[in-house]
VOGU-3710 file (C-alpha; in Angstrom, 3 decimals, decimal comma):
1> malfnaaqla> -0,593/-13,553/-18,115  2,993/-12,594/-17,259  1,981/-11,619/-13,724  0,331/-15,002/-13,213  3,344/-16,779/-14,708  5,603/-14,917/-12,294  3,341/-15,840/-9,379  3,484/-19,499/-10,451  7,271/-19,273/-10,564  7,249/-17,971/-6,987
11> lfevgddnft> 4,961/-20,826/-5,946  7,368/-23,329/-7,487  10,468/-21,749/-5,959  9,372/-20,807/-2,432  5,914/-22,297/-1,861  5,086/-25,491/-0,009  2,045/-27,668/0,620  0,558/-25,023/2,901  0,092/-22,555/0,050  -2,403/-22,778/-2,808
21> llpfdtrgsp> -2,572/-20,165/-5,558  -6,097/-19,661/-6,944  -6,262/-17,556/-10,147  -9,319/-15,390/-10,835  -9,537/-13,330/-14,029  -10,523/-9,665/-13,542  -11,019/-9,309/-17,320  -9,265/-5,945/-17,077  -12,285/-4,063/-15,737  -13,690/-2,957/-12,362
31> egavaaarqa> -16,757/-5,130/-12,939  -14,596/-8,134/-13,708  -12,489/-7,445/-10,642  -15,585/-7,383/-8,428  -16,722/-10,724/-9,864  -13,243/-12,184/-9,286  -13,170/-10,881/-5,712  -16,528/-12,502/-5,000  -15,179/-15,791/-6,312  -12,088/-15,471/-4,119
41> iaqhaeivlg> -14,197/-14,761/-1,052  -16,461/-17,721/-1,847  -13,356/-19,922/-2,086  -12,273/-18,748/1,403  -9,165/-16,958/0,174  -6,985/-15,768/3,055  -5,249/-13,014/1,093  -5,846/-11,391/-2,322  -2,864/-10,682/-4,581  -3,688/-8,039/-7,179
51> plfsgevkai> -5,308/-6,540/-9,171  -2,888/-4,417/-11,164  -4,982/-1,422/-12,199  -6,147/1,223/-9,755  -9,776/1,182/-10,860  -9,995/-2,544/-10,251  -8,322/-2,252/-6,853  -10,724/0,443/-5,685  -13,688/-1,570/-6,969  -12,877/-4,646/-4,875
61> apltraagip> -11,909/-2,763/-1,705  -15,406/-2,667/-0,136  -15,836/-6,411/-0,676  -12,472/-7,495/0,714  -12,711/-5,144/3,689  -16,168/-6,408/4,553  -14,837/-9,967/4,359  -11,768/-9,110/6,456  -9,364/-10,270/3,728  -6,105/-8,346/3,240
71> vvaltadrsa> -5,178/-7,264/-0,278  -1,680/-6,833/-1,681  -2,464/-4,981/-4,895  0,065/-4,480/-7,664  -0,864/-0,887/-8,465  1,302/2,152/-7,771  -1,702/4,333/-6,943  -1,271/5,298/-3,291  -4,835/6,678/-3,204  -6,084/3,072/-3,297
81> agdnlfvlgf> -4,130/2,123/-0,167  -5,282/1,828/3,408  -7,545/-0,150/5,724  -6,045/-3,584/5,087  -5,309/-2,855/1,422  -1,625/-2,538/0,511  -0,116/-1,346/-2,770  3,072/-3,056/-3,929  3,773/-1,027/-7,075  6,749/1,293/-7,541
91> lpgpqalrva> 5,569/4,599/-6,061  6,961/7,555/-8,043  7,241/10,030/-5,159  9,691/7,991/-3,062  11,782/7,314/-6,167  12,159/11,037/-6,759  12,943/11,673/-3,099  15,631/8,978/-3,123  17,518/10,541/-6,013  16,947/14,060/-4,638
101> dyarsqnrpr> 18,403/12,995/-1,296  21,433/11,582/-3,102  21,853/14,933/-4,862  21,757/16,644/-1,455  24,491/14,298/-0,238  26,571/15,468/-3,196  26,248/19,141/-2,148  23,239/19,909/-4,332  20,603/21,009/-1,793  18,646/23,407/-4,042
111> lavlapsney> 16,160/21,337/-6,001  13,795/22,378/-8,777  11,080/20,326/-10,465  9,997/20,538/-14,095  7,114/18,136/-14,536  4,437/17,263/-17,073  0,997/18,440/-15,978  -0,334/14,887/-15,857  -1,097/12,614/-12,917  2,425/11,210/-12,693
121> grivaeylsn> 4,100/14,604/-12,796  1,802/16,085/-10,168  2,242/13,107/-7,842  6,023/13,524/-7,950  5,928/17,291/-7,521  3,475/17,170/-4,612  5,386/14,405/-2,862  8,652/16,326/-3,089  6,950/19,537/-1,946  5,743/17,728/1,176
131> hltasgmela> 8,972/15,888/2,020  11,966/17,983/0,947  12,222/20,222/4,004  12,349/17,275/6,393  15,197/15,870/4,310  17,242/19,066/4,530  16,546/20,263/0,990  15,030/23,378/-0,518  12,420/23,442/-3,290  13,887/26,249/-5,358
141> gleyydpngi> 11,296/26,120/-8,131  8,400/24,169/-9,612  6,928/24,421/-13,085  4,599/22,254/-15,138  4,434/21,874/-18,908  1,754/20,581/-21,240  2,584/16,911/-21,921  0,864/17,237/-25,290  2,745/20,392/-26,227  5,865/20,844/-28,320
151> dfggpikrlv> 7,285/24,085/-26,890  8,794/23,759/-23,415  10,665/27,051/-23,427  8,081/28,999/-21,419  8,046/26,778/-18,316  11,840/26,480/-18,375  12,241/30,256/-18,658  9,933/30,778/-15,669  11,906/28,215/-13,662  15,299/29,835/-14,236
161> ktdpslpgdv> 16,209/32,577/-11,745  19,346/34,404/-12,848  21,463/36,593/-10,595  23,991/38,983/-12,225  26,268/38,574/-9,217  26,348/34,800/-9,741  27,124/34,142/-13,419  25,842/30,765/-14,588  23,725/30,207/-11,468  20,119/29,475/-12,441
171> gfdalvlpde> 18,834/29,235/-8,880  19,012/25,466/-8,408  21,669/22,763/-8,262  19,555/19,824/-9,408  16,430/19,494/-11,542  13,915/16,657/-11,351  12,445/15,624/-14,712  9,759/13,009/-13,955  9,003/12,082/-17,554  9,819/9,435/-20,131
181> gqrlrtvaaa> 10,560/8,599/-23,737  10,994/11,137/-26,493  9,342/13,872/-24,441  11,934/13,465/-21,683  14,735/13,750/-24,200  13,137/16,786/-25,869  12,634/18,617/-22,575  16,228/17,908/-21,542  17,542/19,179/-24,854  15,483/22,375/-24,490
191> laaqgvdthk> 17,160/23,319/-21,207  20,337/24,639/-22,827  18,373/27,146/-24,907  17,196/28,768/-21,664  20,620/28,932/-20,081  20,606/25,730/-18,034  24,052/24,152/-18,251  23,518/20,451/-17,561  27,212/20,113/-16,743  26,517/22,313/-13,701
201> vkllgtmlwe> 22,894/21,419/-12,934  22,379/17,712/-12,276  19,300/16,271/-13,953  17,369/13,765/-11,853  14,722/11,185/-12,721  12,643/8,237/-11,666  12,318/4,688/-12,967  10,656/6,117/-16,075  14,156/6,878/-17,314  15,063/3,192/-17,439
211> eskpdsepal> 13,232/2,513/-20,696  13,609/6,007/-22,170  17,034/5,663/-23,839  18,486/8,570/-21,831  21,979/7,701/-23,079  20,952/8,893/-26,569  20,395/12,496/-25,410  23,609/14,405/-24,577  21,835/16,693/-22,106  20,903/13,677/-19,972
221> aggwyaapaa> 24,449/12,304/-19,805  25,607/12,320/-16,197  22,023/12,519/-14,927  20,926/10,408/-11,975  17,771/8,375/-11,540  16,387/5,985/-8,955  15,964/2,322/-9,840  15,752/-1,017/-8,048  18,950/-2,979/-7,620  19,620/-4,550/-11,010
231> aghadfdnry> 21,222/-7,858/-10,029  18,149/-9,474/-8,486  15,895/-8,471/-11,344  18,328/-9,767/-13,961  18,397/-13,122/-12,193  14,584/-13,158/-12,119  14,465/-12,388/-15,864  16,703/-15,390/-16,539  14,669/-17,752/-14,366  11,412/-16,574/-15,890
241> akafgakppr> 12,750/-16,929/-19,445  13,973/-20,442/-18,680  10,552/-21,403/-17,312  8,325/-19,691/-19,893  10,507/-19,177/-22,956  10,446/-15,372/-23,055  11,738/-12,377/-21,127  9,074/-11,027/-18,742  7,718/-7,479/-18,904  9,113/-5,086/-16,291
251> laslgydaaa> 6,152/-5,338/-13,910  6,114/-9,141/-13,791  8,396/-8,997/-10,764  5,494/-7,571/-8,762  3,521/-10,752/-9,356  6,476/-12,805/-8,183  7,062/-10,757/-5,042  3,392/-10,722/-4,045  3,112/-14,497/-4,395  6,473/-15,111/-2,707
261> laavlarrsp> 5,427/-12,928/0,238  2,178/-14,851/0,658  3,916/-18,211/0,244  6,561/-17,433/2,854  3,941/-16,311/5,363  1,899/-19,445/4,622  4,649/-21,547/6,159  3,423/-20,427/9,571  0,865/-22,551/11,323  -1,758/-21,278/11,560
271> hdystavltn> -1,435/-18,932/8,592  -1,054/-15,320/9,655  -1,754/-12,539/7,188  -2,522/-9,994/9,873  -1,614/-6,343/9,483  1,089/-6,722/12,137  2,781/-9,484/10,130  2,376/-7,843/6,725  3,823/-4,577/8,042  6,877/-6,124/9,681
281> plgfagvdgi> 9,224/-3,100/9,899  12,194/-5,245/8,895  10,501/-5,805/5,552  11,061/-8,510/2,983  13,610/-9,358/0,290  12,140/-9,240/-3,200  13,183/-9,507/-6,831  13,754/-5,746/-6,921  15,453/-5,513/-3,549  14,082/-4,925/-0,093
291> frllpdgtne> 10,557/-3,652/0,452  8,149/-3,265/3,309  4,435/-2,579/3,546  3,544/0,395/5,712  0,593/0,781/8,080  -1,031/3,362/5,769  -1,109/0,765/2,981  1,737/2,206/0,918  5,188/0,654/0,616  8,801/1,581/1,066
301> rgyavmevvs> 11,533/0,225/-1,191  15,274/0,355/-1,271  16,371/2,073/-4,488  19,785/2,401/-6,044  20,890/5,541/-7,888  22,041/5,117/-11,474  24,019/7,540/-13,650  23,346/7,944/-17,358  26,390/7,239/-19,498  26,356/8,674/-23,000
311> ggppqqvapa> 26,010/5,897/-25,552  26,325/3,117/-22,997  24,698/1,283/-20,111  24,045/3,221/-16,890  26,432/2,993/-13,990  25,435/2,620/-10,352  26,647/5,536/-8,225  24,822/4,642/-5,007  23,736/1,129/-4,019  20,309/0,168/-2,801
321> paafqaay> 20,221/-0,371/0,976  20,547/-3,971/2,129  18,193/-3,583/5,114  15,691/-1,235/6,689  16,017/0,218/10,126  13,953/-1,714/12,628  11,520/1,155/13,250  9,697/3,551/10,923
//
């Protein structure tokens, strides 16, 4: 409901008489999504916004492609993207690369990854493995741990590479921890027991850190993580709360941005939701900063870098970019 509320807010704020928002309930299942897609096609929809969940997105893809209707889905599953289907969600790999690149700019080129052996952790690790070299960084180590386990000492011990000639050097300058909640804090706390001094090794994270209370764990203090620019989202929260009487969930901004994108493009006559228009390399300004849809169906966003402050709110150490370069 929050996603639809946010889309209605976008319609009210940026839409005009050339744009009509038609809601179709997916009922939270692939079968429901297929039924909703058929309704949208029957109603001559020009663009589909949503669904949120990957299974639903993949279920409707054959129908929308056959009908020649572009989809701006709200999922962060890049495997659903492509062939006129775009994903708008916050992709974890680029988040990790953004904060890793900032670490490189701060003379920390040797990067290690300690990730949970779940889908999220593997996506981040594989993305970094494929992109670090081109960004001038070195993958100095990669280990996975059981996300359902309680002992993280083994993977950390395997990750650490000590050199007697370099006291205190564990073989990497920065360590990506793509995890969340209590498990993130427990893993961070376990690093010291294996000789990782978090005053020397910078801990890095993704947006998962935002809601994980990293300031409550001393080992995470001073760590950096990627996040959208905060100012625009805070303003959206206030506008949404004023309209609907409650603060929106974090992902509601995706519903707003998808609807705002469609509404802005609907001002053209005739309407143009072609791939060339949707993938404008200059991108678009959204609630969470700039974003652009890429020809392969994924997206690129401008992320800020935040620093964890012990017992307090995070501080921005690197701003989100204000604009993309004109070419990919």
